[in-house]
N, C-alpha and C positions, 0 to 999 in steps of 0.2 A: 921668747925670743929674748935676745938681748942684741944690744945697738953699743957698740964701744965709740961715743961721740968723746972728741977731747974738747969740744967745747963747743957748749947752743948759745947759737946767737940768734934772736927772733929782732927783726928790725922791722919797721914798714918802709923802708927801700926797697929800691926797684935793685931785683938780681940782675947784673950780669949776664949773660948768656950764649954762647957760640952757638944757639937754634935761634930759627927766626919764629916767631909767636908761632906760625903754619905746623911746623914742623915738631915746637915743644909740646902742644896742643895733641898731635900723635901719637905720642913718645906713651910705652908701654904703662912708666909709673904714673903719667900724667891721667891714662887713662885710664886705669885700675882706681885709684884715687878716686875718680869723675864717678865713675858709677857707683864705687862702693856711698861715698857723698847722697848723691841721687836717689838711691833704692830702699837705702837707711833714712831718709830723710835727716841728717847732719844739718841741715841749712836751715832757713827758715822759707827763702824764695830761690831754689836754682839756677833763674835767671839773673841774678843780682849779686852774686859769685865771679871772681877768675882763681885761675891754677896760674902758681908761679912755680918752676923747675929750677931746683940746683942738681946738679946732676955729680955723682962722687962726693957727697958733703963727708963723706969718710969710705973708704975705699968698699966699692960693690953696695952703697948704700944713696939713696937718692932721696932729697927733702923736697915735699911739694905743700907752698904755703896753697891754706886755700883763702883769700884775699875779699875785702867788700869791694865791689862791684857799683861806683857812682853814676849820678845821669841817665836821662833819660823816665823811663818807667822805675827807674831805681834813683830814690832819693839821696839827697849828700852830693859834697862837692867831688866832681868827678875828677880831679885835681891829687884827691885824695883817696889810698887804696889800703886801709888797717887789715892786717892779718884778723883773721878770725880763729885758725889753729893748724896749726902742721901734720903731715904724717910723712913718716920716714917709711923706704921701701926699701925691701931688701931686693935686690935686682937677680940675683936665680930662683929665690923658694918664693916670691911676693909675700912675701909676710910683712905686715905693716904694723907699726905701734906711732899713737898720735899725745897729744898733748891736750885733746879736745874737752878732755875729764878735769883735768888741774886747770883745781881751782884757787887752789895757793898760790898761782904762778910762775911755780919753782921750777919746772919743766919737765913733771913727773908722766912717762910714758907710761898710757898702759894699751895690749893689744887691740889691733882694729882687725875686726876681721874681715877676709873681702866677700863680695857678694860673686855670689859663685853661678852662673847663664848654666842653666840646664839648656 
């Protein structure tokens, strides 16, 4: 799987979206990433993460950022949402690539296999 990303910019800033949060959480890319993150135990506490969607970061590719959620039972400053890792999702094939294993911080992507529901 090859993503042709002209620029990879990772920030903790809020991504402007034309979708409401409720619509965003029903997006196929977010649903696929959320299911995979939860099934594969990719975060320590599934209740303390949020998902942020950027549609068409490149043509036909969505970006889903997995962010820390703070406040309530989740420790930390509720005003801050740090990025844990990102997942790029091909809109047609649903193939995913993530920087979750990139210890160097260079933006190296590795395939992320989707959880297949039987």
